[in-house]
N, CA, C and O atoms as a DFTB+ gen file, in Angstrom:
468 C
 N C O
     1  1      16.840       7.130      -1.389
     2  2      15.192       6.520      -1.848
     3  2      15.209       5.941      -0.948
     4  3      16.216       5.302      -0.641
     5  1      13.973       5.952      -0.104
     6  2      14.001       5.313       1.171
     7  2      12.538       4.219       0.483
     8  3      11.866       3.702       1.375
     9  1      12.194       3.973      -0.652
    10  2      11.486       3.177      -1.028
    11  2      11.974       1.421      -1.218
    12  3      11.389       0.355      -1.408
    13  1      13.522       1.930      -1.019
    14  2      14.440       0.729      -1.374
    15  2      13.887      -0.045       0.468
    16  3      13.630      -1.233       0.663
    17  1      13.855       0.885       1.352
    18  2      13.704       0.108       2.796
    19  2      12.607      -0.287       2.669
    20  3      12.367      -1.484       2.826
    21  1      11.542       0.693       2.319
    22  2       9.852       0.299       2.093
    23  2       9.906      -1.213       1.483
    24  3       9.451      -2.187       2.083
    25  1      10.536      -1.264       0.190
    26  2      10.196      -2.654      -0.789
    27  2      10.879      -4.036       0.420
    28  3      10.500      -5.207       0.451
    29  1      11.684      -3.547       1.077
    30  2      12.694      -4.788       1.668
    31  2      11.642      -4.808       2.821
    32  3      11.113      -5.916       2.904
    33  1      11.292      -4.112       3.522
    34  2      10.014      -4.246       4.622
    35  2       8.758      -5.245       4.025
    36  3       7.985      -6.100       4.457
    37  1       8.977      -4.777       3.154
    38  2       7.596      -5.575       2.405
    39  2       7.899      -7.061       2.218
    40  3       7.011      -7.853       2.534
    41  1       9.012      -7.509       1.757
    42  2       9.369      -8.337       1.368
    43  2       9.818      -9.375       2.401
    44  3       9.954     -10.578       2.182
    45  1      10.074      -8.602       3.807
    46  2       9.800      -9.321       5.368
    47  2       8.509      -9.810       5.311
    48  3       8.282     -11.020       5.302
    49  1       7.446      -8.774       5.262
    50  2       5.916      -9.029       5.264
    51  2       5.640     -10.029       4.806
    52  3       5.257     -10.930       5.552
    53  1       5.724     -10.208       3.563
    54  2       5.254     -11.403       2.571
    55  2       6.081     -12.740       2.837
    56  3       5.553     -13.841       2.675
    57  1       7.596     -12.570       3.313
    58  2       7.828     -13.689       3.643
    59  2       7.281     -14.633       5.060
    60  3       7.429     -15.855       5.070
    61  1       6.707     -13.965       6.104
    62  2       6.312     -14.250       7.088
    63  2       4.726     -14.613       6.431
    64  3       4.461     -15.815       6.448
    65  1       4.002     -13.992       6.044
    66  2       3.064     -14.456       5.272
    67  2       3.286     -16.259       4.615
    68  3       2.694     -17.271       4.990
    69  1       4.133     -16.142       3.764
    70  2       4.451     -17.497       2.886
    71  2       4.453     -18.301       4.162
    72  3       3.511     -19.085       4.281
    73  1       5.589     -18.237       5.413
    74  2       5.868     -18.990       6.182
    75  2       4.677     -19.286       7.116
    76  3       4.879     -20.293       7.795
    77  1       3.680     -18.780       7.300
    78  2       2.611     -18.627       8.197
    79  2       1.587     -20.274       8.009
    80  3       1.245     -21.226       8.711
    81  1       1.362     -19.545       5.891
    82  2       0.681     -20.434       5.337
    83  2       1.595     -21.935       5.088
    84  3       0.975     -22.906       4.656
    85  1       2.501     -22.009       5.269
    86  2       3.415     -23.542       4.255
    87  2       3.025     -23.235       2.699
    88  3       2.780     -24.091       1.849
    89  1       3.023     -21.953       2.538
    90  2       3.408     -22.091       0.984
    91  2       4.466     -21.938       0.584
    92  3       5.251     -21.416       1.376
    93  1       5.034     -22.341      -0.922
    94  2       6.319     -22.168      -1.357
    95  2       6.877     -20.686      -1.781
    96  3       8.006     -20.237      -1.580
    97  1       5.878     -20.120      -2.359
    98  2       6.208     -18.505      -2.633
    99  2       4.955     -17.778      -2.940
   100  3       3.882     -18.374      -2.842
   101  1       5.013     -16.309      -3.371
   102  2       4.444     -15.852      -3.801
   103  2       4.199     -15.599      -5.296
   104  3       5.119     -15.616      -6.115
   105  1       2.854     -15.351      -5.630
   106  2       2.625     -15.207      -7.269
   107  2       2.316     -13.733      -7.116
   108  3       2.984     -12.982      -7.827
   109  1       1.232     -13.080      -6.145
   110  2       0.992     -11.891      -6.293
   111  2       0.819     -10.876      -5.042
   112  3       0.401     -11.314      -3.971
   113  1       1.144      -9.536      -5.201
   114  2       1.335      -8.904      -4.265
   115  2       0.987      -7.749      -4.350
   116  3       1.550      -6.932      -5.079
   117  1      -0.313      -7.423      -3.381
   118  2      -1.039      -6.006      -3.765
   119  2      -0.867      -5.305      -2.504
   120  3      -0.917      -5.867      -1.410
   121  1      -0.661      -4.054      -2.682
   122  2       0.026      -2.836      -1.863
   123  2      -1.053      -1.657      -2.496
   124  3      -1.261      -1.272      -3.647
   125  1      -1.647      -1.268      -1.130
   126  2      -2.516      -0.217      -1.476
   127  2      -1.915       0.998      -0.769
   128  3      -1.640       1.017       0.431
   129  1      -1.704       2.188      -1.774
   130  2      -0.608       3.443      -1.268
   131  2      -1.802       4.775      -1.513
   132  3      -2.556       4.919      -2.475
   133  1      -1.711       5.336      -0.726
   134  2      -2.250       6.877      -0.558
   135  2      -1.371       7.667      -1.111
   136  3      -0.152       7.495      -1.123
   137  1      -1.906       8.450      -1.526
   138  2      -1.079       9.774      -2.345
   139  2       0.047      10.697      -1.004
   140  3       1.123      11.222      -1.292
   141  1      -0.570      10.680       0.402
   142  2      -0.160      10.857       1.439
   143  2       1.045      10.094       2.278
   144  3       1.705      10.448       3.255
   145  1       1.044       8.941       1.505
   146  2       1.902       7.871       2.254
   147  2       3.711       8.037       2.393
   148  3       4.598       7.453       3.016
   149  1       3.617       9.310       1.317
   150  2       5.432       9.584       1.438
   151  2       5.843       8.155       0.801
   152  3       6.791       7.541       1.290
   153  1       5.052       7.584      -0.396
   154  2       5.839       6.898      -1.226
   155  2       5.825       6.833      -2.426
   156  3       4.688       6.864      -2.896
   157  1       6.728       6.745      -3.224
   158  2       6.002       7.083      -4.592
   159  2       6.246       6.073      -5.557
   160  3       7.306       5.654      -6.021
   161  1       4.797       5.691      -5.822
   162  2       4.854       4.169      -6.373
   163  2       5.918       3.415      -7.672
   164  3       6.368       2.278      -7.812
   165  1       6.014       4.519      -8.373
   166  2       6.805       4.271      -9.281
   167  2       8.267       3.820      -9.186
   168  3       8.859       3.055      -9.948
   169  1       8.790       4.532      -7.956
   170  2      10.152       4.141      -7.108
   171  2       9.975       2.785      -6.529
   172  3      10.759       1.852      -6.705
   173  1       8.842       2.744      -5.798
   174  2       8.701       1.343      -5.222
   175  2       8.519       0.015      -6.019
   176  3       8.728      -1.068      -5.473
   177  1       8.102       0.124      -7.395
   178  2       7.908      -0.692      -8.128
   179  2       9.409      -1.079      -8.501
   180  3       9.599      -2.271      -8.743
   181  1      10.464      -0.240      -8.574
   182  2      11.556      -0.293      -9.201
   183  2      12.453      -0.808      -8.182
   184  3      13.324      -1.628      -8.474
   185  1      12.290      -0.382      -7.030
   186  2      12.920      -0.773      -5.791
   187  2      12.545      -2.325      -5.359
   188  3      13.432      -3.060      -4.927
   189  1      11.288      -2.745      -5.488
   190  2      10.833      -4.032      -5.394
   191  2      11.782      -5.293      -5.920
   192  3      12.360      -6.038      -5.129
   193  1      11.850      -5.410      -7.155
   194  2      12.990      -6.475      -7.657
   195  2      14.118      -6.233      -7.166
   196  3      14.827      -6.822      -7.983
   197  1      14.985      -5.683      -6.237
   198  2      16.151      -5.485      -5.847
   199  2      16.161      -6.014      -4.424
   200  3      17.088      -6.571      -3.836
   201  1      14.505      -5.626      -3.836
   202  2      14.690      -6.243      -2.679
   203  2      14.069      -7.741      -2.701
   204  3      14.159      -8.338      -1.628
   205  1      13.616      -8.247      -3.488
   206  2      12.883      -9.297      -3.537
   207  2      14.013     -10.674      -4.098
   208  3      13.635     -11.845      -4.061
   209  1      15.183     -10.330      -4.515
   210  2      15.762     -10.887      -5.254
   211  2      16.303     -11.955      -4.005
   212  3      16.552     -11.609      -2.850
   213  1      16.405     -13.267      -4.536
   214  2      16.940     -14.575      -3.527
   215  2      15.711     -14.809      -2.885
   216  3      15.744     -15.996      -2.562
   217  1      14.685     -14.333      -2.540
   218  2      13.398     -14.098      -1.712
   219  2      12.226     -15.232      -2.381
   220  3      12.154     -15.490      -3.582
   221  1      11.473     -15.744      -1.466
   222  2      10.074     -16.429      -2.435
   223  2       9.182     -15.326      -2.458
   224  3       7.964     -15.493      -2.404
   225  1       9.701     -14.235      -2.534
   226  2       8.664     -12.884      -3.540
   227  2       9.286     -12.685      -4.742
   228  3       8.875     -11.858      -5.557
   229  1      10.526     -13.580      -4.967
   230  2      11.197     -12.851      -6.294
   231  2      10.531     -12.760      -7.762
   232  3      10.722     -11.963      -8.682
   233  1       9.757     -13.772      -7.647
   234  2       8.809     -13.771      -9.199
   235  2       7.155     -13.257      -8.829
   236  3       6.188     -13.749      -9.411
   237  1       7.069     -12.495      -8.071
   238  2       5.640     -12.456      -7.807
   239  2       5.332     -11.155      -8.384
   240  3       6.194     -10.282      -8.287
   241  1       4.440     -10.944      -8.860
   242  2       4.099      -9.841      -9.523
   243  2       3.518      -8.948      -8.760
   244  3       2.469      -9.381      -8.282
   245  1       3.876      -7.479      -8.342
   246  2       3.869      -6.462      -7.207
   247  2       2.523      -5.738      -7.875
   248  3       2.697      -5.517      -9.073
   249  1       1.428      -5.385      -7.454
   250  2       0.270      -4.788      -7.773
   251  2       0.186      -3.627      -7.009
   252  3       0.012      -3.996      -5.848
   253  1       0.212      -2.693      -7.054
   254  2      -0.032      -0.994      -6.850
   255  2      -1.049      -0.494      -6.846
   256  3      -1.334       0.017      -7.929
   257  1      -2.067      -0.361      -5.773
   258  2      -3.504       0.198      -5.906
   259  2      -3.246       1.404      -5.287
   260  3      -2.708       1.414      -4.179
   261  1      -3.670       2.790      -6.059
   262  2      -3.823       3.822      -5.533
   263  2      -4.981       4.168      -4.495
   264  3      -6.054       3.861      -5.013
   265  1      -5.121       4.590      -3.472
   266  2      -6.116       4.876      -2.112
   267  2      -6.294       6.517      -2.574
   268  3      -5.560       7.441      -2.922
   269  1      -7.339       6.337      -2.413
   270  2      -8.215       7.817      -2.458
   271  2      -7.728       8.531      -0.874
   272  3      -7.513       8.006       0.218
   273  1      -7.673      10.105      -1.396
   274  2      -7.310      10.771       0.066
   275  2      -8.902      11.404       0.289
   276  3      -9.537      12.104      -0.500
   277  1      -9.326      10.891       1.690
   278  2     -10.740      10.938       2.168
   279  2     -10.511      11.658       3.259
   280  3      -9.479      11.463       3.899
   281  1     -11.561      12.736       3.701
   282  2     -11.112      13.445       4.626
   283  2     -13.012      13.211       5.962
   284  3     -14.028      12.558       5.723
   285  1     -12.740      13.879       6.918
   286  2     -14.266      13.645       7.585
   287  2     -14.055      15.161       7.827
   288  3     -12.913      15.619       7.864
   289  1     -15.065      15.881       7.979
   290  2     -15.351      17.018       8.314
   291  2     -15.905      17.196       9.535
   292  3     -16.932      16.658       9.949
   293  1     -14.963      18.227      10.302
   294  2     -15.047      18.446      11.439
   295  2     -16.506      19.070      11.968
   296  3     -17.152      18.768      12.971
   297  1     -16.815      20.156      10.808
   298  2     -17.965      20.966      10.889
   299  2     -19.110      20.089      10.879
   300  3     -19.826      19.945      11.870
   301  1     -19.347      19.349       9.496
   302  2     -21.087      18.590       8.818
   303  2     -20.862      17.276       9.498
   304  3     -21.680      16.626      10.148
   305  1     -19.292      16.926       9.168
   306  2     -19.471      15.022       9.908
   307  2     -19.194      14.338       8.518
   308  3     -18.827      13.163       8.531
   309  1     -19.413      15.289       6.786
   310  2     -19.521      14.544       6.054
   311  2     -17.918      13.795       5.545
   312  3     -16.908      14.400       5.905
   313  1     -17.742      12.461       4.698
   314  2     -16.799      12.064       4.593
   315  2     -16.757      11.902       3.214
   316  3     -17.519      11.105       2.666
   317  1     -15.635      12.828       2.344
   318  2     -15.475      12.897       1.405
   319  2     -14.196      12.938       0.772
   320  3     -13.239      13.100       1.529
   321  1     -13.984      12.833      -0.372
   322  2     -12.523      12.478      -0.902
   323  2     -12.284      14.149      -1.056
   324  3     -13.092      15.078      -1.044
   325  1     -10.736      14.109      -1.213
   326  2     -10.156      15.319      -1.114
   327  2      -9.178      15.684      -2.289
   328  3      -9.119      14.801      -3.145
   329  1      -8.506      16.637      -2.488
   330  2      -7.207      16.511      -3.357
   331  2      -6.106      16.952      -2.000
   332  3      -6.102      17.730      -1.045
   333  1      -5.234      15.928      -2.606
   334  2      -3.858      16.099      -1.671
   335  2      -3.390      16.831      -1.015
   336  3      -2.913      16.649       0.105
   337  1      -3.482      18.065      -1.813
   338  2      -2.789      19.170      -1.558
   339  2      -3.902      20.351      -1.295
   340  3      -3.626      21.539      -1.462
   341  1      -5.266      19.861      -0.839
   342  2      -6.468      20.663      -0.731
   343  2      -7.649      19.869       0.023
   344  3      -8.673      19.437      -0.506
   345  1      -7.287      19.775       1.344
   346  2      -8.118      18.906       2.421
   347  2      -9.181      19.410       2.988
   348  3      -9.421      19.331       4.193
   349  1     -10.161      20.177       1.817
   350  2     -11.287      20.644       2.315
   351  2     -12.855      19.513       2.092
   352  3     -13.070      18.752       1.150
   353  1     -13.600      19.731       3.123
   354  2     -14.659      18.923       2.954
   355  2     -15.456      19.334       1.232
   356  3     -15.594      20.384       0.606
   357  1     -15.761      18.159       1.019
   358  2     -16.443      18.081      -0.278
   359  2     -17.788      18.371      -0.468
   360  3     -18.375      18.566      -1.532
   361  1     -18.339      18.382       0.988
   362  2     -20.095      18.997       1.206
   363  2     -20.108      20.119       1.532
   364  3     -21.037      20.728       1.001
   365  1     -19.127      21.071       2.572
   366  2     -19.616      22.422       2.745
   367  2     -18.404      22.991       2.668
   368  3     -18.390      24.177       2.998
   369  1     -17.348      22.506       2.326
   370  2     -16.317      23.378       1.942
   371  2     -15.383      23.873       2.907
   372  3     -14.391      24.548       2.630
   373  1     -15.714      23.535       3.972
   374  2     -14.675      23.916       5.343
   375  2     -13.303      23.071       5.176
   376  3     -12.991      22.130       4.446
   377  1     -12.581      23.853       6.221
   378  2     -11.287      23.736       6.078
   379  2     -10.894      22.508       7.299
   380  3      -9.903      21.778       7.287
   381  1     -11.912      22.541       8.248
   382  2     -11.393      21.374       9.348
   383  2     -11.762      20.414       9.215
   384  3     -12.897      19.972       9.394
   385  1     -10.736      19.877       8.835
   386  2     -11.179      18.312       8.304
   387  2     -10.023      17.354       9.139
   388  3      -9.074      17.796       9.786
   389  1     -10.424      15.740       8.910
   390  2      -9.573      14.852       9.155
   391  2      -9.366      13.944       8.346
   392  3     -10.230      13.248       7.812
   393  1      -8.158      13.881       8.190
   394  2      -7.745      12.805       6.825
   395  2      -8.042      11.356       7.575
   396  3      -7.501      10.982       8.616
   397  1      -9.029      10.626       6.802
   398  2      -9.197       9.151       7.388
   399  2      -8.742       8.333       6.537
   400  3      -8.774       7.154       6.889
   401  1      -8.094       8.688       4.970
   402  2      -7.520       7.614       4.544
   403  2      -6.957       8.502       3.095
   404  3      -7.333       9.570       2.612
   405  1      -6.038       7.655       2.737
   406  2      -5.094       8.329       1.925
   407  2      -3.409       8.466       2.424
   408  3      -2.438       8.637       1.687
   409  1      -3.427       8.359       3.588
   410  2      -2.069       8.128       4.113
   411  2      -1.532       6.969       4.619
   412  3      -0.667       6.896       5.492
   413  1      -2.249       5.773       3.855
   414  2      -1.835       4.523       3.948
   415  2      -0.991       3.685       3.282
   416  3      -1.152       3.730       2.062
   417  1      -0.142       2.933       3.664
   418  2       0.557       2.271       2.587
   419  2       0.258       0.778       3.770
   420  3       0.509       0.542       4.951
   421  1      -0.346       0.114       2.730
   422  2      -1.084      -1.302       3.246
   423  2      -0.907      -2.436       2.567
   424  3      -1.519      -2.566       1.507
   425  1      -0.174      -3.320       2.962
   426  2       0.117      -4.996       2.618
   427  2      -1.376      -5.481       2.677
   428  3      -1.755      -5.907       3.769
   429  1      -2.273      -5.467       1.630
   430  2      -3.691      -5.712       1.061
   431  2      -3.869      -6.989       0.825
   432  3      -4.842      -7.520       1.361
   433  1      -3.140      -7.655       0.124
   434  2      -3.433      -9.275      -0.442
   435  2      -1.985     -10.111      -0.646
   436  3      -1.309      -9.382      -1.372
   437  1      -1.358     -11.096      -0.384
   438  2      -0.860     -11.485      -1.092
   439  2      -1.682     -13.171      -1.772
   440  3      -2.594     -13.849      -1.300
   441  1      -0.959     -13.321      -2.854
   442  2      -1.748     -14.637      -3.249
   443  2      -0.399     -15.732      -3.433
   444  3       0.593     -15.508      -4.127
   445  1      -0.610     -16.729      -2.771
   446  2       0.384     -17.941      -2.797
   447  2       0.513     -18.853      -3.355
   448  3      -0.513     -19.259      -3.900
   449  1       1.706     -19.635      -3.536
   450  2       1.738     -21.001      -4.408
   451  2       1.995     -22.014      -3.311
   452  3       2.696     -21.818      -2.319
   453  1       1.471     -22.895      -3.554
   454  2       1.636     -23.902      -2.326
   455  2       2.068     -25.552      -3.322
   456  3       1.741     -25.694      -4.500
   457  1       2.660     -26.381      -2.694
   458  2       3.146     -27.411      -3.246
   459  2       1.806     -28.627      -3.513
   460  3       1.375     -29.162      -2.492
   461  1       1.428     -28.874      -4.332
   462  2       0.377     -30.051      -4.162
   463  2       1.017     -31.035      -3.344
   464  3       2.203     -31.359      -3.403
   465  1       0.248     -31.428      -2.672
   466  2       0.010     -32.560      -1.802
   467  2       0.072     -34.135      -2.422
   468  3      -0.130     -35.098      -1.682
């Protein structure tokens, strides 16, 4: 289950954001995951509490946002959504496409908690 390693790297990134902003902890962590990212969202969600235990992200809510697969057609230039296992242009049906999103795993935002001054 490589999702545990992904969750550990995510916690490291969140810790860096917390430190950078002088916050005390993270409240909510939003991660954008495309179906071609090679990460199973349910497994990442179950691995996150283990990775976050004892960190300043321990009590944070993990919000996993599904990113659609989008392709750019090299024939007609259209940018359309596509099925994970069928990367065809939605405009002309050609198979000469390039994935432009859906293979991403991105820390989209972190909601922080700070100590009042």
